[in-house]
Residue frames as a rotation matrix with the C-alpha (Angstrom) as fourth column:
GLN 1
-0.623 0.264 0.736 28.14
0.756 0.444 0.480 -144.30
-0.200 0.856 -0.477 156.73
VAL 2
-0.412 0.483 -0.772 26.45
-0.290 -0.873 -0.391 -141.55
-0.864 0.063 0.500 154.73
GLN 3
-0.290 0.418 0.861 23.83
0.863 0.503 0.046 -142.02
-0.414 0.756 -0.506 152.04
LEU 4
-0.719 0.009 -0.695 23.22
-0.219 -0.952 0.215 -139.38
-0.659 0.306 0.687 149.37
VAL 5
-0.131 0.763 0.633 19.98
0.845 0.420 -0.331 -139.09
-0.518 0.491 -0.700 147.42
GLU 6
-0.925 -0.244 -0.290 19.76
0.042 -0.826 0.561 -136.76
-0.377 0.507 0.775 144.43
SER 7
0.050 0.950 0.310 16.67
0.823 0.136 -0.552 -135.29
-0.566 0.282 -0.774 142.84
GLY 8
0.282 0.225 -0.932 15.70
-0.077 -0.964 -0.256 -132.70
-0.956 0.144 -0.255 140.27
GLY 9
-0.801 -0.599 -0.026 17.11
-0.097 0.088 0.991 -134.09
-0.591 0.796 -0.128 137.06
GLY 10
0.252 0.916 0.314 15.03
0.336 0.221 -0.915 -134.18
-0.907 0.336 -0.252 133.94
PHE 11
-0.259 -0.194 0.946 14.54
0.965 0.002 0.264 -132.93
-0.053 0.981 0.186 130.42
VAL 12
0.329 0.301 -0.895 14.73
0.330 -0.925 -0.189 -129.24
-0.885 -0.234 -0.403 129.58
GLN 13
0.777 -0.012 0.629 15.04
0.613 -0.212 -0.761 -127.09
0.142 0.977 -0.157 126.49
THR 14
-0.318 -0.921 0.226 18.04
0.875 -0.377 -0.303 -124.96
0.365 0.101 0.926 125.68
GLY 15
-0.539 0.034 0.842 17.95
-0.107 -0.994 -0.029 -121.83
0.836 -0.106 0.539 127.80
GLY 16
0.544 0.838 -0.050 15.88
-0.119 0.136 0.983 -123.43
0.831 -0.529 0.174 130.50
SER 17
-0.295 -0.571 0.766 16.63
-0.839 -0.230 -0.493 -124.05
0.458 -0.788 -0.411 134.15
LEU 18
0.458 0.373 -0.807 16.75
0.158 0.859 0.487 -126.95
0.875 -0.350 0.335 136.56
ARG 19
0.114 -0.413 0.904 17.49
-0.932 -0.359 -0.046 -127.20
0.344 -0.837 -0.426 140.24
LEU 20
0.103 -0.200 -0.974 19.23
0.076 0.978 -0.193 -130.29
0.992 -0.054 0.116 141.57
SER 21
0.372 0.025 0.928 19.10
-0.887 -0.284 0.363 -131.24
0.273 -0.958 -0.083 145.23
CYS 22
-0.076 -0.461 -0.884 20.97
0.024 0.886 -0.463 -133.79
0.997 -0.057 -0.056 147.28
ALA 23
0.561 0.335 0.757 20.12
-0.743 -0.200 0.639 -134.90
0.366 -0.921 0.136 150.80
ALA 24
-0.457 -0.784 -0.420 22.53
-0.346 0.591 -0.729 -136.71
0.819 -0.188 -0.541 153.08
SER 25
0.678 0.618 0.398 21.49
-0.638 0.225 0.737 -139.12
0.366 -0.753 0.547 155.78
GLY 26
0.581 -0.481 -0.657 23.30
0.522 0.839 -0.153 -141.33
0.625 -0.254 0.738 158.24
ASN 27
0.313 -0.583 -0.749 26.41
0.848 -0.183 0.497 -140.16
-0.427 -0.791 0.438 160.03
THR 28
0.486 0.038 0.873 26.32
0.685 -0.637 -0.353 -136.60
0.543 0.770 -0.335 158.78
GLU 29
0.854 -0.025 -0.520 27.97
0.416 -0.569 0.709 -134.88
-0.314 -0.822 -0.476 161.73
ARG 30
0.103 -0.947 -0.306 31.40
0.159 -0.288 0.944 -134.52
-0.982 -0.146 0.121 160.16
ILE 31
0.470 0.095 0.877 30.58
0.879 0.041 -0.475 -133.61
-0.081 0.995 -0.064 156.57
ILE 32
-0.266 -0.674 -0.689 33.01
0.450 -0.719 0.530 -130.99
-0.853 -0.169 0.494 155.31
ASN 33
-0.744 -0.093 -0.662 32.85
-0.463 -0.642 0.611 -130.16
-0.482 0.761 0.434 151.62
MET 34
0.171 0.821 0.545 29.95
0.296 0.485 -0.823 -130.63
-0.940 0.302 -0.160 149.24
ALA 35
-0.634 -0.459 -0.623 30.13
-0.471 -0.410 0.781 -130.70
-0.614 0.788 0.044 145.46
TRP 36
0.654 0.734 0.184 28.44
-0.205 0.406 -0.891 -131.59
-0.729 0.544 0.416 142.21
TYR 37
-0.641 -0.767 0.029 30.15
-0.241 0.237 0.941 -133.55
-0.729 0.596 -0.337 139.47
ARG 38
0.564 0.798 -0.210 28.89
-0.544 0.168 -0.822 -134.54
-0.621 0.578 0.529 136.06
GLN 39
-0.578 -0.687 0.441 29.75
-0.073 0.581 0.810 -137.10
-0.813 0.437 -0.386 133.43
ALA 40
0.307 0.600 -0.739 28.70
-0.821 -0.226 -0.525 -136.76
-0.482 0.767 0.423 129.82
PRO 41
0.895 0.054 0.442 28.80
0.128 0.920 -0.371 -139.67
-0.427 0.389 0.816 127.36
GLY 42
0.633 -0.714 0.299 32.36
0.627 0.246 -0.739 -140.38
0.454 0.655 0.604 126.31
ARG 43
0.230 -0.528 0.818 33.75
-0.335 -0.832 -0.443 -137.93
0.914 -0.173 -0.368 128.83
GLN 44
-0.607 -0.482 -0.632 35.53
0.505 0.380 -0.775 -138.16
0.614 -0.789 0.013 132.14
ARG 45
0.490 0.729 -0.478 33.67
0.835 -0.236 0.497 -137.17
0.249 -0.643 -0.724 135.25
GLU 46
-0.458 -0.636 0.621 34.33
0.458 -0.767 -0.449 -133.51
0.762 0.078 0.642 135.98
LEU 47
-0.478 0.221 -0.850 33.87
0.792 -0.311 -0.526 -131.24
-0.380 -0.924 -0.027 138.94
VAL 48
0.040 0.612 0.790 31.08
0.767 -0.525 0.368 -128.75
0.640 0.591 -0.490 138.28
ALA 49
0.157 0.073 0.985 30.89
-0.407 -0.904 0.132 -126.82
0.900 -0.421 -0.112 141.53
SER 50
-0.170 -0.239 -0.956 31.95
0.744 0.605 -0.284 -127.12
0.646 -0.760 0.075 145.15
ILE 51
0.362 0.300 0.883 31.20
-0.360 -0.828 0.429 -125.39
0.860 -0.473 -0.192 148.41
ASN 52
-0.558 -0.665 -0.496 33.08
0.270 0.420 -0.866 -125.53
0.784 -0.618 -0.055 151.68
PRO 53
-0.111 0.573 -0.812 31.79
0.982 0.187 -0.003 -125.16
0.150 -0.798 -0.583 155.26
GLY 54
-0.531 -0.140 -0.836 32.42
0.416 -0.902 -0.114 -121.42
-0.738 -0.409 0.537 155.11
TYR 55
0.507 0.856 0.098 30.13
0.415 -0.143 -0.899 -121.18
-0.755 0.497 -0.428 152.07
ASN 56
-0.159 -0.619 -0.769 32.99
-0.652 -0.519 0.552 -120.35
-0.741 0.590 -0.321 149.72
THR 57
0.706 0.543 0.456 32.27
0.025 0.623 -0.782 -121.67
-0.708 0.563 0.426 146.24
ALA 58
-0.511 -0.792 -0.334 34.20
-0.435 -0.096 0.895 -122.73
-0.741 0.603 -0.295 143.18
TYR 59
0.617 0.783 0.077 32.94
-0.226 0.269 -0.936 -123.42
-0.754 0.560 0.343 139.67
ALA 60
-0.132 -0.548 0.826 34.15
0.777 0.460 0.429 -125.01
-0.615 0.699 0.365 136.51
PRO 61
-0.799 -0.238 -0.552 34.80
-0.065 -0.879 0.473 -122.35
-0.598 0.414 0.687 133.87
SER 62
-0.893 0.437 0.105 32.12
0.222 0.225 0.949 -123.83
0.391 0.871 -0.298 131.63
VAL 63
-0.003 0.957 -0.290 29.36
0.843 0.158 0.514 -123.19
0.538 -0.243 -0.807 134.18
ARG 64
-0.611 -0.285 -0.738 30.56
0.702 -0.626 -0.340 -120.07
-0.365 -0.726 0.583 135.95
GLY 65
-0.904 0.322 -0.283 27.89
-0.364 -0.925 0.111 -117.40
-0.226 0.203 0.953 135.88
ARG 66
-0.338 0.807 -0.485 25.15
-0.585 0.223 0.780 -119.88
0.737 0.547 0.397 135.00
PHE 67
0.209 0.342 -0.916 25.17
0.410 0.820 0.400 -122.33
0.888 -0.459 0.031 137.90
THR 68
-0.101 -0.205 0.973 24.94
-0.775 -0.598 -0.206 -121.62
0.624 -0.775 -0.099 141.61
ILE 69
-0.194 -0.031 -0.981 25.76
0.401 0.910 -0.108 -124.11
0.895 -0.414 -0.164 144.35
SER 70
-0.080 0.209 0.975 24.37
-0.791 -0.609 0.065 -123.74
0.607 -0.765 0.214 147.85
ARG 71
-0.524 -0.108 -0.845 24.20
0.303 0.903 -0.304 -125.77
0.796 -0.416 -0.441 151.04
ASP 72
0.356 0.625 0.694 22.06
-0.661 -0.357 0.660 -126.03
0.661 -0.694 0.286 154.13
ASN 73
-0.646 -0.748 -0.151 24.10
-0.406 0.505 -0.762 -127.47
0.646 -0.431 -0.630 156.96
ALA 74
-0.506 0.527 0.683 21.10
-0.766 0.090 -0.637 -127.88
-0.397 -0.845 0.358 159.25
LYS 75
0.590 0.807 0.025 19.35
-0.664 0.502 -0.554 -130.03
-0.460 0.311 0.832 156.65
ASN 76
-0.221 -0.788 0.575 22.51
-0.111 0.606 0.788 -131.68
-0.969 0.110 -0.221 155.30
THR 77
0.606 0.473 0.640 21.62
0.607 0.246 -0.756 -130.75
-0.515 0.846 -0.138 151.75
VAL 78
-0.554 -0.681 -0.478 23.41
0.048 -0.600 0.799 -129.29
-0.831 0.420 0.365 148.76
SER 79
0.556 0.795 0.243 21.69
0.411 -0.008 -0.912 -127.82
-0.723 0.607 -0.331 145.72
LEU 80
-0.711 -0.698 0.082 22.72
0.400 -0.306 0.864 -126.76
-0.578 0.647 0.497 142.25
GLN 81
0.448 0.810 -0.378 20.68
0.125 -0.475 -0.871 -124.12
-0.885 0.343 -0.314 140.47
MET 82
-0.582 -0.620 0.526 21.34
0.555 0.169 0.814 -124.42
-0.594 0.766 0.246 136.74
ASN 83
0.452 0.687 -0.569 20.30
0.026 -0.648 -0.761 -121.59
-0.892 0.330 -0.311 134.45
SER 84
0.412 -0.231 -0.881 20.81
-0.852 -0.440 -0.284 -120.92
-0.322 0.868 -0.378 130.76
LEU 85
0.097 -0.354 0.930 21.26
-0.089 0.928 0.363 -124.60
-0.991 -0.117 0.059 130.08
ASN 86
0.186 -0.111 -0.976 22.66
-0.977 -0.127 -0.171 -125.75
-0.105 0.986 -0.132 126.77
PRO 87
0.859 0.238 -0.453 23.12
-0.348 0.921 -0.177 -129.18
0.375 0.310 0.874 125.19
GLU 88
-0.064 -0.969 -0.239 26.71
-0.198 0.247 -0.949 -129.31
0.978 -0.013 -0.208 126.43
ASP 89
-0.417 -0.011 0.909 25.32
-0.899 -0.140 -0.415 -129.51
0.132 -0.990 0.048 129.96
THR 90
0.653 0.679 -0.337 23.68
-0.642 0.732 0.230 -132.86
0.403 0.066 0.913 129.20
ALA 91
-0.502 -0.816 -0.286 25.17
-0.411 0.516 -0.751 -135.37
0.761 -0.260 -0.595 131.62
VAL 92
0.467 0.466 -0.752 24.58
0.541 0.522 0.659 -137.49
0.700 -0.714 -0.008 134.65
TYR 93
0.028 -0.386 0.922 25.06
-0.513 -0.797 -0.318 -135.25
0.858 -0.464 -0.220 137.65
TYR 94
0.161 -0.111 -0.981 26.48
0.614 0.789 0.012 -136.72
0.773 -0.604 0.195 140.83
CYS 95
0.791 0.089 0.605 26.32
-0.417 -0.645 0.641 -135.37
0.447 -0.759 -0.473 144.34
ASN 96
0.105 -0.836 -0.538 29.56
0.488 0.515 -0.705 -135.65
0.867 -0.188 0.462 146.29
MET 97
0.814 0.083 0.575 30.36
-0.419 -0.602 0.680 -135.03
0.403 -0.794 -0.455 149.92
GLU 98
-0.159 -0.915 -0.371 33.62
0.109 0.357 -0.928 -135.25
0.981 -0.188 0.043 151.80
ALA 99
0.820 0.442 0.364 33.66
-0.342 -0.133 0.930 -136.05
0.459 -0.887 0.042 155.48
ARG 100
-0.392 -0.897 0.205 35.96
-0.714 0.156 -0.682 -136.96
0.580 -0.414 -0.702 158.30
GLY 101
0.084 0.362 -0.928 35.62
0.240 0.897 0.371 -140.22
0.967 -0.254 -0.012 160.12
GLY 102
0.851 0.314 0.420 35.21
-0.324 -0.315 0.892 -140.42
0.412 -0.896 -0.166 163.84
PRO 103
0.059 -0.851 0.522 37.83
-0.998 -0.041 0.046 -141.17
-0.017 -0.524 -0.852 166.47
PRO 104
0.483 -0.733 -0.479 40.38
0.239 -0.416 0.878 -142.53
-0.843 -0.538 -0.025 166.77
GLU 105
-0.144 -0.643 0.752 41.43
0.864 0.288 0.412 -142.50
-0.482 0.710 0.514 163.09
TRP 106
0.234 0.337 -0.912 39.69
-0.046 -0.933 -0.357 -139.39
-0.971 0.125 -0.203 161.75
GLU 107
-0.563 -0.478 0.674 40.06
0.564 0.374 0.736 -140.77
-0.604 0.795 0.059 158.26
ALA 108
-0.634 0.315 -0.707 39.02
-0.622 -0.751 0.223 -138.89
-0.460 0.581 0.671 155.14
LEU 109
-0.416 0.610 0.674 35.78
0.502 0.772 -0.389 -140.20
-0.758 0.177 -0.628 153.64
THR 110
-0.830 0.191 -0.525 34.09
-0.521 -0.603 0.604 -139.58
-0.200 0.775 0.600 150.30
TYR 111
-0.358 0.806 0.472 30.47
0.346 0.584 -0.735 -140.29
-0.868 -0.100 -0.487 149.45
TRP 112
-0.965 0.054 -0.256 28.67
-0.259 -0.336 0.905 -140.31
-0.037 0.940 0.338 146.11
GLY 113
0.022 0.996 0.087 25.09
-0.577 0.084 -0.812 -140.28
-0.816 -0.033 0.577 145.03
GLU 114
-0.108 0.003 0.994 23.91
0.490 0.870 0.050 -142.60
-0.865 0.493 -0.096 142.28
GLY 115
-0.941 -0.339 -0.004 23.44
0.189 -0.534 0.824 -139.75
-0.282 0.774 0.567 139.84
THR 116
0.168 0.982 -0.091 20.55
0.376 -0.149 -0.915 -137.93
-0.911 0.120 -0.394 138.21
LEU 117
-0.411 -0.331 0.849 20.26
0.885 0.081 0.460 -137.44
-0.220 0.940 0.259 134.46
VAL 118
0.118 0.368 -0.922 19.98
-0.023 -0.928 -0.373 -133.96
-0.993 0.066 -0.101 132.99
THR 119
-0.327 -0.138 0.935 19.11
0.886 0.298 0.354 -133.78
-0.327 0.945 0.024 129.30
VAL 120
-0.079 0.215 -0.973 19.10
-0.090 -0.974 -0.208 -130.45
-0.993 0.071 0.097 127.47
SER 121
0.252 0.286 0.925 17.56
0.839 0.412 -0.356 -130.41
-0.483 0.865 -0.136 124.02
SER 122
-0.773 -0.581 -0.255 18.77
0.331 -0.712 0.620 -128.15
-0.541 0.395 0.742 121.23
């Protein structure tokens, strides 16, 4: 069992910046990938950015060059630095982590935070 707690959401003007953080607790030994998703009103949840254990990153085209994802394996945290925010970035942002279960099954596990709201005013 892994619990994810997000922080850093809030209200910001167009062009501003926010930094989201997510801390994992519980059975964190086998966490593999970390990611941030977001869901805007009337939209499907979409992958914003991801980072693997080798620190390789991937970004949605809409945020590439503006957002930066990072992780700290020792602290079991993942962060999302968001710059040059615009109203289209307004959404609930969700922390996501993929892990592997323990023996004997080694099943794939997925964990979600409860979300943090980011509102960007025009």
